[in-house]
C-alpha positions as a LaTeX table, in Angstrom:
\begin{tabular}{lrrr}
\hline
Residue & $x$ (\AA) & $y$ (\AA) & $z$ (\AA) \\
\hline
Met1 & 80.13 & 60.52 & 23.93 \\
Ser2 & 79.25 & 63.40 & 26.80 \\
Ile3 & 78.77 & 65.77 & 23.56 \\
Phe4 & 76.76 & 63.24 & 21.96 \\
Lys5 & 74.28 & 63.32 & 24.85 \\
Ile6 & 74.19 & 66.93 & 25.49 \\
Lys7 & 73.15 & 67.72 & 21.98 \\
Phe8 & 70.91 & 64.89 & 20.83 \\
Pro9 & 69.28 & 63.90 & 23.83 \\
Gly10 & 65.96 & 62.48 & 22.21 \\
Ile11 & 68.45 & 60.26 & 19.78 \\
Val12 & 69.89 & 59.03 & 22.80 \\
Leu13 & 66.87 & 57.87 & 24.79 \\
Ile14 & 65.47 & 56.44 & 21.68 \\
Ile15 & 68.42 & 54.41 & 21.47 \\
Ser16 & 68.62 & 53.28 & 24.68 \\
Leu17 & 65.16 & 52.44 & 25.05 \\
Phe18 & 65.80 & 50.21 & 22.00 \\
Phe19 & 68.39 & 47.92 & 23.11 \\
Leu20 & 66.68 & 48.11 & 26.52 \\
Ser21 & 63.38 & 46.23 & 24.82 \\
Thr22 & 65.65 & 43.98 & 22.77 \\
Asn23 & 67.43 & 42.75 & 25.54 \\
Met24 & 64.09 & 42.31 & 27.66 \\
Tyr25 & 62.45 & 40.53 & 24.92 \\
Ser26 & 65.75 & 38.29 & 24.10 \\
Gln27 & 65.81 & 37.45 & 28.16 \\
Asn28 & 61.96 & 36.67 & 28.09 \\
Leu29 & 63.17 & 33.93 & 25.50 \\
Arg30 & 64.38 & 30.82 & 26.73 \\
Glu31 & 67.11 & 29.10 & 25.36 \\
Asp32 & 67.99 & 25.21 & 24.78 \\
Ser33 & 70.44 & 24.93 & 22.16 \\
Gln34 & 70.31 & 20.77 & 22.64 \\
Leu35 & 66.60 & 21.27 & 21.78 \\
Asp36 & 67.39 & 23.30 & 19.05 \\
Asn37 & 69.69 & 20.82 & 17.50 \\
Arg38 & 67.30 & 17.97 & 17.83 \\
Val39 & 64.12 & 19.82 & 16.54 \\
Arg40 & 66.24 & 21.21 & 13.52 \\
Glu41 & 67.96 & 17.86 & 12.59 \\
Phe42 & 64.89 & 16.09 & 12.66 \\
Leu43 & 62.79 & 18.36 & 10.50 \\
Arg44 & 65.58 & 17.45 & 7.82 \\
Ser45 & 65.60 & 14.27 & 8.34 \\
Gln46 & 62.03 & 13.52 & 7.56 \\
Arg47 & 60.29 & 14.12 & 4.06 \\
Trp48 & 56.75 & 15.57 & 5.04 \\
Tyr49 & 53.55 & 14.14 & 3.43 \\
Asp50 & 50.02 & 13.70 & 4.39 \\
Met51 & 48.77 & 16.96 & 4.25 \\
Asn52 & 51.53 & 18.56 & 5.92 \\
Ile53 & 52.73 & 22.07 & 5.53 \\
Pro54 & 55.65 & 23.03 & 3.65 \\
Ser55 & 58.14 & 24.33 & 5.75 \\
Val56 & 58.40 & 27.94 & 4.72 \\
Asp57 & 54.90 & 28.15 & 6.13 \\
Gly58 & 56.47 & 26.19 & 9.32 \\
Gln59 & 58.99 & 28.91 & 9.74 \\
Leu60 & 56.08 & 31.77 & 9.13 \\
Leu61 & 54.15 & 30.15 & 12.07 \\
Tyr62 & 57.15 & 30.26 & 14.34 \\
Asp63 & 57.72 & 33.55 & 13.55 \\
Ile64 & 54.98 & 35.17 & 14.29 \\
Ile65 & 54.61 & 32.96 & 17.75 \\
Ile66 & 58.23 & 34.58 & 18.66 \\
Lys67 & 57.58 & 37.86 & 17.89 \\
Asn68 & 54.33 & 38.32 & 19.43 \\
Asn69 & 55.62 & 35.78 & 22.60 \\
Tyr70 & 52.65 & 33.83 & 22.51 \\
Thr71 & 51.90 & 30.96 & 24.81 \\
Ser72 & 48.66 & 29.67 & 24.50 \\
Ala73 & 48.12 & 28.01 & 21.14 \\
Leu74 & 45.31 & 25.86 & 19.04 \\
Glu75 & 46.07 & 23.62 & 16.10 \\
Ile76 & 43.12 & 22.41 & 14.42 \\
Gly77 & 44.11 & 19.47 & 12.23 \\
Thr78 & 47.71 & 17.82 & 12.89 \\
Ser79 & 48.07 & 15.57 & 10.50 \\
Thr80 & 51.23 & 13.95 & 11.24 \\
Gly81 & 52.97 & 16.77 & 13.07 \\
His82 & 55.02 & 18.82 & 10.66 \\
Ser83 & 52.88 & 22.43 & 11.61 \\
Gly84 & 53.14 & 21.34 & 15.21 \\
Ile85 & 56.31 & 20.78 & 15.66 \\
Trp86 & 57.19 & 24.37 & 14.48 \\
Ile87 & 54.51 & 25.37 & 16.88 \\
Ala88 & 55.54 & 23.69 & 19.73 \\
Trp89 & 59.18 & 24.75 & 18.97 \\
Ala90 & 58.51 & 28.08 & 19.24 \\
Leu91 & 56.12 & 27.30 & 22.33 \\
Ser92 & 59.50 & 25.79 & 24.09 \\
Lys93 & 60.81 & 29.16 & 24.16 \\
Thr94 & 57.93 & 31.55 & 25.08 \\
Gly95 & 57.15 & 28.57 & 27.73 \\
Gly96 & 54.10 & 28.01 & 26.16 \\
Lys97 & 52.02 & 24.92 & 25.24 \\
Leu98 & 50.23 & 23.77 & 22.07 \\
Ile99 & 46.44 & 21.80 & 22.31 \\
Thr100 & 46.75 & 19.83 & 18.55 \\
Leu101 & 43.51 & 18.19 & 16.89 \\
Glu102 & 43.67 & 15.33 & 14.92 \\
Ile103 & 40.42 & 13.13 & 13.93 \\
Asp104 & 42.60 & 10.11 & 12.08 \\
Glu105 & 43.91 & 7.80 & 14.31 \\
Gly106 & 46.94 & 6.73 & 12.01 \\
Arg107 & 48.08 & 10.63 & 11.86 \\
Tyr108 & 47.46 & 10.94 & 15.29 \\
Arg109 & 49.26 & 7.72 & 16.41 \\
Glu110 & 51.94 & 9.05 & 13.72 \\
Ala111 & 52.36 & 12.57 & 14.68 \\
Leu112 & 52.81 & 10.96 & 18.86 \\
Glu113 & 55.65 & 9.43 & 17.60 \\
Asn114 & 57.10 & 12.69 & 15.43 \\
Phe115 & 56.65 & 15.05 & 18.45 \\
Arg116 & 58.33 & 12.42 & 20.66 \\
Glu117 & 61.52 & 11.83 & 18.56 \\
Ala118 & 61.68 & 15.75 & 18.24 \\
Gly119 & 62.05 & 16.16 & 22.08 \\
Leu120 & 58.67 & 18.58 & 21.84 \\
Ser121 & 55.89 & 15.82 & 23.66 \\
Glu122 & 55.71 & 18.25 & 26.54 \\
Tyr123 & 55.08 & 21.20 & 25.17 \\
Ile124 & 52.19 & 19.00 & 22.98 \\
Asp125 & 48.52 & 18.25 & 24.35 \\
Ala126 & 47.77 & 15.96 & 21.15 \\
Arg127 & 44.28 & 14.88 & 21.29 \\
Leu128 & 42.54 & 12.33 & 18.90 \\
Ala129 & 38.92 & 13.76 & 18.56 \\
Asp130 & 36.34 & 15.40 & 16.05 \\
Ala131 & 37.05 & 19.30 & 15.57 \\
His132 & 33.95 & 19.89 & 14.78 \\
Glu133 & 32.59 & 19.07 & 18.62 \\
Met134 & 36.36 & 19.75 & 20.28 \\
Val135 & 36.16 & 23.25 & 19.18 \\
Lys136 & 33.37 & 24.13 & 20.48 \\
Glu137 & 33.68 & 22.29 & 24.05 \\
Leu138 & 37.48 & 23.90 & 24.55 \\
Glu139 & 37.44 & 26.66 & 27.28 \\
Gly140 & 40.44 & 28.78 & 25.87 \\
Pro141 & 41.91 & 31.24 & 26.18 \\
Phe142 & 44.09 & 31.31 & 23.38 \\
Asp143 & 46.30 & 33.83 & 21.72 \\
Phe144 & 47.50 & 31.77 & 18.66 \\
Val145 & 45.43 & 29.57 & 16.29 \\
Phe146 & 46.21 & 27.77 & 13.39 \\
Ser147 & 43.34 & 25.62 & 11.15 \\
Asp148 & 44.03 & 23.06 & 8.33 \\
Ala149 & 41.69 & 20.52 & 8.72 \\
Asp150 & 38.74 & 20.48 & 6.41 \\
Lys151 & 38.27 & 23.65 & 4.49 \\
Asn152 & 34.50 & 24.20 & 4.23 \\
Trp153 & 34.40 & 24.42 & 8.09 \\
Tyr154 & 37.43 & 26.99 & 8.24 \\
Lys155 & 34.80 & 29.89 & 9.04 \\
Asn156 & 32.67 & 27.66 & 11.48 \\
Tyr157 & 36.39 & 26.90 & 13.66 \\
Phe158 & 36.89 & 30.66 & 13.67 \\
Ile159 & 33.41 & 31.46 & 14.62 \\
Asp160 & 34.22 & 29.16 & 17.45 \\
Ile161 & 37.40 & 30.03 & 18.80 \\
Asp162 & 36.70 & 34.13 & 18.27 \\
Pro163 & 35.17 & 34.87 & 21.99 \\
Lys164 & 37.88 & 32.35 & 23.14 \\
Leu165 & 40.87 & 34.32 & 21.25 \\
Lys166 & 42.79 & 37.05 & 23.47 \\
Val167 & 42.63 & 40.41 & 22.25 \\
Gly168 & 46.07 & 40.36 & 20.42 \\
Gly169 & 45.83 & 37.34 & 19.49 \\
Cys170 & 46.38 & 35.77 & 15.74 \\
Phe171 & 44.44 & 33.62 & 13.81 \\
Thr172 & 46.04 & 31.94 & 10.75 \\
Ala173 & 44.40 & 29.21 & 8.29 \\
His174 & 46.09 & 27.38 & 5.71 \\
Asn175 & 45.49 & 27.00 & 1.97 \\
Ile176 & 44.45 & 30.13 & 1.53 \\
Ala177 & 44.63 & 32.32 & $-1.79$ \\
Glu178 & 43.65 & 35.58 & $-2.90$ \\
Ile179 & 39.63 & 34.88 & $-3.64$ \\
Gly180 & 38.83 & 33.57 & $-7.17$ \\
Arg181 & 42.77 & 32.95 & $-7.75$ \\
Gly182 & 43.95 & 29.60 & $-8.08$ \\
Tyr183 & 43.41 & 26.55 & $-5.25$ \\
Gly184 & 42.19 & 28.33 & $-1.73$ \\
Gly185 & 40.54 & 31.05 & $-3.31$ \\
Tyr186 & 37.39 & 29.29 & $-3.83$ \\
Gly187 & 34.80 & 27.22 & $-1.90$ \\
Gly188 & 35.11 & 27.36 & 2.45 \\
Gln189 & 38.38 & 28.94 & 2.33 \\
Ala190 & 37.34 & 31.79 & 0.37 \\
Asp191 & 34.01 & 32.00 & 2.66 \\
Phe192 & 36.33 & 31.96 & 5.42 \\
Leu193 & 38.68 & 35.04 & 3.97 \\
Arg194 & 35.33 & 37.32 & 3.30 \\
Tyr195 & 34.16 & 36.72 & 6.33 \\
Val196 & 37.26 & 37.23 & 8.54 \\
Arg197 & 37.88 & 40.48 & 6.50 \\
Ser198 & 34.79 & 41.82 & 7.16 \\
Leu199 & 35.42 & 42.08 & 10.33 \\
Pro200 & 36.48 & 45.73 & 11.82 \\
Asn201 & 38.18 & 44.19 & 14.79 \\
Tyr202 & 40.33 & 42.46 & 12.66 \\
Glu203 & 43.16 & 42.79 & 10.52 \\
Thr204 & 44.29 & 40.06 & 7.98 \\
Ser205 & 47.20 & 39.52 & 5.32 \\
Leu206 & 47.69 & 36.68 & 3.21 \\
Asn207 & 51.31 & 35.17 & 2.93 \\
Thr208 & 51.63 & 33.15 & $-0.26$ \\
Arg209 & 55.21 & 32.46 & 0.08 \\
Gly210 & 54.04 & 28.83 & 0.52 \\
Gly211 & 50.88 & 27.01 & 0.66 \\
Gly212 & 49.12 & 30.24 & 1.29 \\
Val213 & 48.50 & 31.33 & 4.96 \\
Ser214 & 46.40 & 33.69 & 6.01 \\
Val215 & 47.03 & 35.64 & 9.37 \\
Ser216 & 44.38 & 37.84 & 11.36 \\
Tyr217 & 45.09 & 39.82 & 14.39 \\
Lys218 & 42.42 & 40.34 & 16.69 \\
Lys219 & 42.71 & 44.35 & 17.59 \\
Ser220 & 39.83 & 44.39 & 19.82 \\
Glu221 & 36.41 & 42.33 & 21.06 \\
Lys222 & 34.15 & 44.03 & 18.82 \\
\hline
\end{tabular}
C-alpha cells in the first residue's frame, strides 16, 4: 500500500476524495427505514388514476431531489397525491418540505388522506388554491418545481416561478414530448418547451420513459 501511494499519489488522492465526498453526501441524508417501508407499501397498495403520474416519473422526481439535495419544492397540480408522495418522500431525506397546489376540492381532500396514509403529512404544505394566482403570491425561493396542472399555462407558471427559483435549481414539467411528436408535443406544452429551450441560463432535457418529463436546470440568473 505504501508503494502504491508513492507511485500514484494523484490516484490515491482522487480515490480518497471520492469516498470522502460519498460518505459526506450519504451522511447528509436522513435515514428512516420505518417511513421508507410505510411509503413503499402504500405506493404498492394503490392504483393511481385521476391525472396522476406513472411510477417511473415519480422515481425520476425522487432521484432528482436526492441527487441535488433539494429542500424547498413546489408542485403545481396535486391531483390525488401520487407525485407529491414521491417528492415528499425524497424531501424527508434531505430535510425539506413541499408546497403543493390543487384547485379541485375533491382531489385535494383525497390527496390529504393519501399523504396521511403514506406518513408524509409533516413534509407537505397542501393548499386548495387557484395556481394561476397562488404561484404569483408565493415568496419562495424554491430549488425544485414540478408542474402538472393546466398545460396551456405551463409557460406562465414558469415565468412566474423563474425569479423565485434558485441558481442550481430544477424546473420539471409533465406530459412533455418532442415538439410535433405525439401527445404533449403540441399546444401549451410545445410553447413552454420552445420558450425554456431558448433561455441561455437554462439547460433542458427530456425524459420519455414515462409520461414525458422536461427537466430544466437553472445555470445562472441571466
